[in-house]
N, C-alpha and C positions, 0 to 999 in steps of 0.2 A: 600599240594596236592601231587598227585602221577603222575609220567611220565609213560605213557602207549604207547606201539606200537600198532597201529591199521592197519588193512589191509583189502582190499575189492577185493579179487580175482574174476575172472570170474566165473559165475554160470551156471549150466545146469538144465533145467526143462523138462524132457522128451527128445524130439528131438531138442528142442529149446535152443540155447546158448544165454547167456546174458553177457555183458561186463560192467565194471565199467564206470560210467559216472561222478559222482561228490560226494563229501562229503558235508554235511551241513555247515561245517566250512571252505569250500574252499580248503581243503588239498588234497594232492595227494592220489592215491589209497592206498599207504603204507606211513604212517607218524606218528609222535608222537603227543599226546595230554597230557595236564596237567590238572588234575582234580582240581576243585575248592571246596569251602566250601559247595556249594549247588549242588544238583543233576542236571546234564546236559545231554541232549540226543543228540547223534551224529547219523546222518542218512546218509547211503550210498545209492545213486540212481544208478540204472542199466538201460542200454539201450539194446534193441534187437540187437544181432550181425547180421550184414547184409551179411556177407560172411565169407568164411574160415572155421576154425574149428580145431580140434585136428590133430596131425600128423598121416599119414597112416603108417609111419615107423620112428623109431629113434634108434640110437645106438652110442656108443662111440667106438673109436679105439685107441689102445695103441702101440706106437712105440716100447716099451720094450717087448711086446708080439705080434709081427707082424702077427702071424697066428691065434690069438684067436679072437673069436666073443663074443660080449657083448650085443647082441640085446635083450636078456631077462632081462637085468638089470633094476632096478628102478632108476638108476642114469645116468645123462649125465655129464661128467667131462671134463674140459678144462684146460690144463696146457702146458706151453712152456718153454722158456728160455734155459738154458744149459742142463737141464735134458731131458730124453726121452720124446717126446711130447705126448700129449693126445688131440685128436680132437673129436668133436661130430657132428653127421649128423642128419638132420631132413628132412622128405619129407612130403609136404602138397598138398592136392588136393582141389582146391577152390570150386568146385561145380558150380552151376549156379549162376551168378551174375546179379543183376538188375542195369543196367546202367554202367557207366565207373568207374574205380577205382580212388578214390580221396586220399586214404591213406591206407597203409598196414603195420602192425606191427607183429613181432614175440614176444610173451610174454612167459617168463620162470619164474618158481618159484625157487629162489635161497635158498637152505637150508644150504650152507656153503659159506660164503662171501669171498670177495677178495679186495685187495687194487687197483688192476688193472684188470678190467674185460676184457673179450674176445672181439674180432671183429667178425663180421658175414660176410660171403662170400656166393656167389652162386656157385653151381656146375650145369653144364648143363646135367649131368647124372641123370636121374630120374627113372632108372630101377634097381638100386641096391636092394639087398635083406637084410631085417633086420636080418635074421637068418644067412646070409652068409658074411656080411660085416666085413672086417678085415683091419688092417693097410696096409697089403700088397696089397690088391685089392681095396683100397679106391679110389673113383673117384677124379679126379683133380678138384681144385677150380679155378674159374675165377679170373684173376688178379684184384686187387683193392677191398678193403673192402667196403661193402655197408654202414655199421654203426659200431661204436665202443663205448665201455663203459669204464668208469673209475672205481672208487670204487663202490662195490655193497655190501650192508649189508646182513647179514644172516637173513632169514625169510622174504624176500621181493620179490615182483614181479619186473622184469626188462623188459623193452621193447626195441626192436631193430627195427628201422624204415627201412623197406625193400620196400618202395613205388617205388623206381626207377626200381626195378626188377619185381614186381607183377603188370603187366599192363593189364592183361585180364584173362579170365578163363583159367585154366590149372593146370599142376602139376609142383611144384617147389621144388628143393632141396637146403637146406642151410647148411653151415658148420660153426661151432664155432671154432675159432682158437685163441690161446693166445700166446703172446711172453713174458709172465711173469712166473716166477717160483711159484708165489702165485696163487695156483689153485682155481678154482671156480667150485661148484657142483650144478646141477639143477635136478629137478624131471623129470623123463621120463614119457611117456604115460603109462608105466606099473605100475607106482605108484598109479595112479588113484586118487579118492577122491577130484576131483576139482582142483588138482594141476598139471595136465598134461599140456604140452606146447600147445600154441594155435597160429594160424595165424588169426589175426583180420583184416578184410577188410571192409573199409567204401566205399560206392559207392554214386553216384549222384542220385540214384533212377532210376526207369524205364525210358528209353529213347525211345520215340515213334516218334520223329521228324526226318524225312529223310533229308539227305544233299541236297543242291542245285545241279542242273545238271551241269556237267562240260561243259565248253564252248570253242569255238574256235578250235575244233578238226581239225587237218590238217594231211595229210600224203604225204610223198614224197619218191621217190626212189633216194638215194644218187647217185651223179655222179660217185662215186668211188666204187659202189657196186650194180650191177644190180639186184641181187636176195635178196633184203632186202627192207622192207618198214619201214621208221621211222615215228612214230606218236608223235604228241605233242598236248597238250590241256591246257586250263586254269584251275587252281585248283578250286575244289568245296569248299563250306563252310558248316559248320555244327554247331549246338548249342553246341555240346560237342567236336567234332573233327572228321575229316575224317581219316579213317584208311587204306583205299585202294580203288582200282578201278577194275572193271570188264571190260575186253576188248572183244568186240564181232566182229567177222568177218563173213560177210554174214549171220548174224542172229544167229550164234552159238558162245557160250562162248569159247574164244580162250585162255585167260590167266587172272589170278587174280594177281595184283601187289600191292605193298605197296603204301604209300602216296607220290607218285611221279607224275610227269606230262609228262612223255615220255615213249615210249616203242618201241622196234625194233622187227619186225616180220621177221624172217629169213626163215620161212617155206613157201615160196612163189614160184610159178613157172613162168618161162619166158612166156610172151605173155598173161598172165591172168589179169583179172580186179577184184578188191576186194573192198567191202564196209565195213567200220569200224564204230563202235559206242562205246562209253565209258559211264559207269555210276559209281557213287561213292557209297562207303560203309562207315558206322560208326561202332563203337564197338558193338552196339546192333543189327547189321546186318540189319539196315534200309538202303534201297536202293533208290538212287535218280532216277529221270527220265533220259532217255537216252540223250546223247549229240547230237549235229548235226551229220549228216552222212558225212564221208570223203571217196570219191571214188578214188582209185589209180590204174593206169594201169602199170603193170610191163613190161619193154621193152623186146623185143624178142632177141636182140643181146647183149651178155655180152661185157664189155670193154676188150681191149687187156690186156694181163698180162704176167708176167714172174715168173718162179718158180726157187728159189735158194735153194740148199741144203747146210748144214753147212760144212765148211772145217775143223772144230774141234768141238768135244763135249765129255764130260766126266762127270761122277758124282764124288762127294767127300763125304767121310763118317767120321763123327766126332769120331765114335768108332774105326776107323782105320786111324788115322790122317796122316800117312806117306805112305799109300797105294795108288797107281795110278790105276784107272779103265778106262783109255782111250780106251782100246781095247774091252770093254764090249759092248754087244748089248743092254744094259739096261741103261736108264736114270731114276733117281728116285728122289723124293722130299718127305721128311717126317720131321715133327717137334714135337711139344708137349713136354712132359717131357722126351721122349726117346732121345738118341744121335741123332743129326740131320743128315740129308742127303740132299745135294743140287746138282744141275746139271747145268753145264756150257755149253753154245753153242756160236759158233762164225760163222758169215756169212760174206763173202766178196762179195759185190755187184758191178759188173761192171757197167759202165755207161749205164743206162737203155734206153737211147735214147729218153727220154721224162720226163715229170713231174710225180713223184710218187704221185698218188692220194690216194692210200690206200695200207697199208702193214699189212699182217697178218702172225703171226708165228703159224704154225700148227704142232701138235704133235699127234702121234698115241698112244692111251692108251692101254697098255697091262694088267694093273691091276688098276681098278677104285678106286674112293674115293668119300666120301660124301662131301669133302671140298678140291677142287683142289688147287694146289699151286699157288702163285702169281708169276708174272714175273718182274724181275728187270733188270736194265742195269748194265754193269760192264766194266772193262778194257778188251782190246783185247790182252794184252801182257802176254799170257800164252800159254803153249804147251799142246797138247792132251796127249802126253806120259809122261809129267812131272807134271801136276797139281795134287795136293793132298789137303786134308783139311788144312794142315799146310801152304801150299803155295798159297792157293786160293786168288785171288784179292778181294778187298772189293766190295760190291754191293751198288747201289744207296739207298738213305734214304727212298724213296717212290717207290712203284711198278708202272710199266708202265701199267699193266693190271692184272686182276684177273678173276677167274672163280669159279663156284659153284660145284655142284655134276657132276662127269664125270663117264661114264660107260666103262668097258673094251670092246675092239673091236671097239671103235669109235674114231673120230678125235676131238680134242679140239683146239680152235682157240683163239689167243691173238692178240688184235689190237695194232700194234706197229707203226702206221702211224706217231705218234708224234716224233718218233726217226728216222725212216728210211725215209729220204727225197730224197735220190739220191744215186749215187755211193759212196762206202766207206766200211769200215770194222766195224762190229757191234757186241758187246758182250752182252750176256744175261745170267741171272741166274734164275733158278726155285727154289723157297724156300717156305716152308710151315710152318704154325704155328700149324698145326693139326697133331696129332699122327696117323691119318688115312692116311697113305702114298699113293702115286700114282706112278705107273711105266709107262714108255714110251719107245718106240723103239728109239734107238740111230741111228746114221748114219751107224753103223755096223750091225744094225738089218734089218729086212725085210721091214719095213716101215719107212724110215729115216725122220727126221724132214724136214719141208719145210718153206721157207719164200716166201709168195705169194705177188707179187707186181702188183698192177693195175696201168698201165701207160697211161697217156694221150697223146695228140699229141706231136710230137717231138718239143723240143725247138730249135733245131739246125736250123729249117727252119725260125726262126724269123729273120727279117731284121736287119742287123747290119751296122753301118756306116763304111766307109773305115777307116782303122787304120791310125794314124798319120804317116808321112813319116819315123819317127825314128823307128817305129816298123815293117816296111815292111820287108818281107823276112821270112826265116825259124825261128820260135821261138827258143830261147835258153833255157837251163835248168834253169838258174838263171834269176830273173826278171830284165828287162832293162827299165829304166824310159824314158818316152817320154816327160814329162813335169816336171818342167818348163825348158825352153830352156836355162835359164841363169845359170843352175847348172848341173855339170856332175856327174851323180850317180856313186857309187862304183860298177864297173863291175867285181870286183875280189871276189865277194861273192861266197863261195863254192857251187858247184852244189849239188843238193840233191842226196842221195844214190839211186842207180839204182833200188833196190828192198828191201822190198816191199814198194810201195808208194800207197797212197789212190787214187783211180780213181777220175777223175774230177766230181764235182757236177754241174749239169746243171745250168746255170744262168737264172734268171727270165726273161720272155719276156717283162714284163712291169715294169720299175723301181719303179712305184708307187704301185705295187702289188707283193710283194715278194712271194717266195714259202712258204709252210706251216712253221710257226714259232713256233708252239706249243711245249714248252719244256717238258722234263720229270719232272713231279712234280704235285702238287695239283691244280695249277691254269693253265687255258688254255686260251690263247688270243682269243678274239672274234671279235674285230674291228681293221682294219688296220689303223695305223697312216700313212699318206701319205708321207713316206720317205723310200727309199731303193736305193741302188746303187750297181750294179754288175760290174760297170766300163766298160761295154761293149760299151759305147759311145766313149771310147778312151780319155775322158777328165774328168775334175772335175767340170763341169758346174752345177751339181746337188747340189753343196755345196755353202754356202754363202761366204766362205773365205778359201784360201789355200795358203801354202807356203812350198817350199822344198819337196813337195809330187808330184810324177809323176805317170803316167799310162803306163804300159808295158805288154809285152806278157810273159806268164809263161808256159813252156812246161809241167810241172808236173800237173798244174791245168787245162790246156787245154783251157785257156781263158785269157782275159786281166785282170790285177790286178793292185791295187795301190801299189806304192813302196815308202817307206820312207828310205832314205839312207844318212848317214853322214860319212865323212872320218875322222873327229875328229882331224884335224891338230891343234897342240898347237899354241895358240896365234891367232886363227882364228878370223876374224872380222864379220862373219855372225851373225846377231842378232836374228835369228829365228831358230826354229827347223824344223821338217818335219811333217806337219799336214794338216788336213782339218777340218773346223768347219761348223756346220749348226744349225740354230735355229729351234725349234719345236713349231709350233703354231696350236692350243693353247697349253699352258704349261700343263703338266700332273702330276698327283700324283700317277699314277700306270703305270709303263713303263717297257716293255721288250726290250732289245737290243741284236741282234745277229750279229756275224761276224765270218769270217774264217781268221786265221792269220798263218803266217809262219815266224819263226825267223831264217833267213839265217845266220846272224852274229849279235850277241847281244853285243859284246864288254865286258867290265868289270864293267859297271855301270847300274843302273836301267833305263829302258826305258818305257815310257807310251805307252799303246796300245789303250786305250779308256777311255775317261773321260766324265761323265755325269754332266751337269751344272744345277744349279738352275736358276730360271727365271731372277735373277739379274746377272747371269754370273759367280757366285762363283762355285767352284768345289764341288760336292756332294760326288762322289766316283770315283776312278780311278782303272782300271785294268792295270797292268804293268808286265813286265819281270824283275826279280831281277838280280843281278850281275852274278849269276850262272845259269840263265835261268829258275829259279823257277817262278811260276805264283803268283803274289801278288794282293790282294784286299786291297786298301788303302782308308781310310776315309778322310773327309775334313780337319782334323787336321794333316794328314800325318801319322796316326797310321796304322800299318799293321793289318787288321782285320783277314785275313786268308792267309796262304801261302800253295800253292799246289806244288806237286812234280815237278821237272824239266820235261818239255814236250820234247818228241822226236823231234830232229831237225837234218837237215832241214826237216820238215814235216808239213803238213797243219792240223790245229786243229780248231774245232768249239767251240766258247765261247758264252755263253748266260748269261746276267745279268738282274735281275729283281729287281726293287726298288718299294716299296709302301711307299711313304713318310708319308702319314697319319697314316698308321698302324705301321710304323717303321720296315718294313720287307726288308731284303736283301737276295737274293738267287743267287747262281752262279752254272752254269753247265759247265763242261768241257767234250767235246766229248760225250754229252748225259748223263753224270754222275753227279748227284747232289752232289757237294762237299762242299757247304756252305749254311746253312739256319738258320738265326738267326735274332733277333730283333736288331734295331739300332735307335738311336735318330736322326731322320732326320727332326724334327721340323715341319713336314707337309708342307714344302715348295715345290711348284710345280717345276717340271723339265722342263727347257725351252731350252735346247740345248745339243749338244754333240760335242766332239773333237775326231777325229780319228788320232792316232799317238801322237807324243810328241811335244808340242808347245814350249818347253823350249830348248834353245841351250846352251850347256856347252862345251867350248873348250877342246879338248882332248878326247871327247867321240866319239866312232865309232860304228855304227850299220847299219844293213840292215834288215828291216822288210817288209813283203808283206801282203796286205789285200785283201779280196774279199767278195762279197755278204753280205754287211752290211745292216741290215734292222731293223726298229723300229716298235714296235707294242704296242697298248694300250688295 
C-alpha cells in the first residue's frame, strides 16, 4: 500500500464559510492514510462556520528591516532565537454572533514546517494598518501566550485556541511570536485559494432567555462620605451567564457596569432624595426585569474634614536615572514599553483630633490618560531634593487604589483610608503600566496635591480611668512601667530623638472595637474579632495572663503604652520574660493582627514582639527584633522566613501580620508597606491565641520595648 497525506481545509461557498468536522476514518483534518489492496473511500464532513472568518488585515514584520512593510506579501513568517526576529500580525472582526462564544480558534495553513512552532499572543491595538505596519511601529503584545505549538509539519493546517480572549463580538488582533531559530511560514490572506487564515468561532446558538432580576438592592450614604451613595444587590442568574448590570436613578439610565454586585454614585447633591433600580444583562443583550427600588436621602451637612498638602513630592525618570526633579511643578506616571516615570509623595498628618473615617488623595490632572496610574505605598525616608530613579525607595507589592480614564483639567481621587488612620507620615508612589502617561500638578504647581481627611468625633473626649499612682505627673520621654509592682523597669532607656517623630495616633474609644484595621493588600478585614487593647485603662486586665509587662505613659505617643523591660543581669533568677497572653475564642483560620511598637533598647540578642499560637498553644509564627534591630518573621521551627531592614529607633512603627492557615498564606506589612507575601505550610490549624512581648527569659539579655494599639481582626 501507499502512505498518503490527506487534508481537509476550510471551504467557502459564496458568502458562507464551512469548517472541517470529521473524517470517516476518525482522523484529524490533516493526517496520513495507508491504502490497502481494495479501493477504499475516505469522506470528510464539514459544518457551517458559526462565526468569525478571514482576517481583515495580516502582515509580518522583520527586525532586520525595521522600516519595511510586508502587508502585500502572501506569506506570514515567524522566527526568533538569536537571529533578528520575525513576527506576524492578524486582525479579525467577528461580525454578529448568535449566542455566547464556546470556542474560538485561529487556523493557519503551514507551507514550511518547523520543529518548534510559534506562540500566539493578543494585542489590544486593533487600528494598525496592513499597508503601514513595520517592526518599528508594531503594536505591543499582551503578556502571556494564549496558546503555543510544538512541531508543525509542512502542508498542514494548525489551530491555535484563542477562546480565553474571544469572549464576545468585536475586533481582535493576534501576534505570532517564536523563540526558535527554526522558522515557520504560513499563507496570508493575499494567497487566497482557500488557504487564507481563519478565525473559527463556535457559539451556543441564539440566546433568548433573559436573566433573573437582581434582588436585595440597597443604598446607603457612607458615614465617611456625605456626597456618595453606595449600592449593593444580589447577583442575577442566567442560563448562559450574566455579563453586566444597568443602573437607573430616578428612572434614567445612570451607568452600565460589568458582572459586579456593587456601585458607587458620586454624582449626588446634598439634601436630595434618589430612587435606584438595577437590571441584569447577558451576552445576547437580554435584559431582566427591574430589581426592587432603593430610595436614598443624601444628608445636607457634610462631615468635618481636614486638608493636608504634601511636604515632599517629586517624579523620577528611568531615562535619566540620576536626575532629580524635586523642584518641578509636574508629577508624572508612565509605563508600558517606554522608559518608566514614577512620582513620589509624602504627607505628614498631625493629630487630626478624631478618628479618620475616610482619607482620599487628590491630584489635579494637567495631561489626561485613558489609563490612570495606580497608587502604591512606600517608605518616607527620602528627600525631595535628592530622590532619583536610582535612589528611589521600593513600592508596595500591591496598589492601594487605582483609577481608569482621567481628563485634563480635572481632579482624580484615590481612596487611601486603609493606610491613613491617624497622625503620622505617609509615603505614596504613582506608577503606571500604560504607555499613555498622565501628568499632575506637584506641590510647586498651581494646584498642589491634597490629602482629604474626613474626621469623626474627637476620641480625646472618651472617658479614661485615672492612671495608676506610678504614672501620675508629667509624662516622660521614655516609657515608665506602672505594673507589675514587684519589678523595677529600666528607666535608663534612651529618650527618642526630638525630631522628627510620628505624631500620636488616637487610641480607640472602645477596646473591643479598634480603629480601621484594613491593611494595604488584596484582603480587607470585614468582621471584628472582639479583642483590642490600647492600654488606656492603665492595666492589663484585657489579657488572660501577663508577667514582667507594665503600663506607663509615653510622651512621644501621647498616651499610655505597654512596656516590656529587662535589665539582663547575669545569673538572674527571674524565670519569666516580659509578656502578656490572651486566648482567641473561637479559634480562627484567617487572622489579622496589628500593633504599634517602639524599640527603645534592643540589646544584642533577638527579642520577640508578637507570637501567634495554634489552638493547642504551639507557636505558629513570631515577629521579632534581631540582634541588630532588623525585623524578623520566624516560623514554628525557628526558621527565619523573612528579614526586613533595621527600623528607625527609637521610633514608633506599625506592624500587621496576616495568616491564613487553610490557604497557607503569610503576609507582613511594615508601616503600611507590604514586605512579605508568600505561601507557608501551616497545616490548616486554627489560631487560638497570641503573646505580646517575649515570654522567654534568658539571663544576660537586656531590652526595653513599648507597645500600643494592638488589635485582632478576622
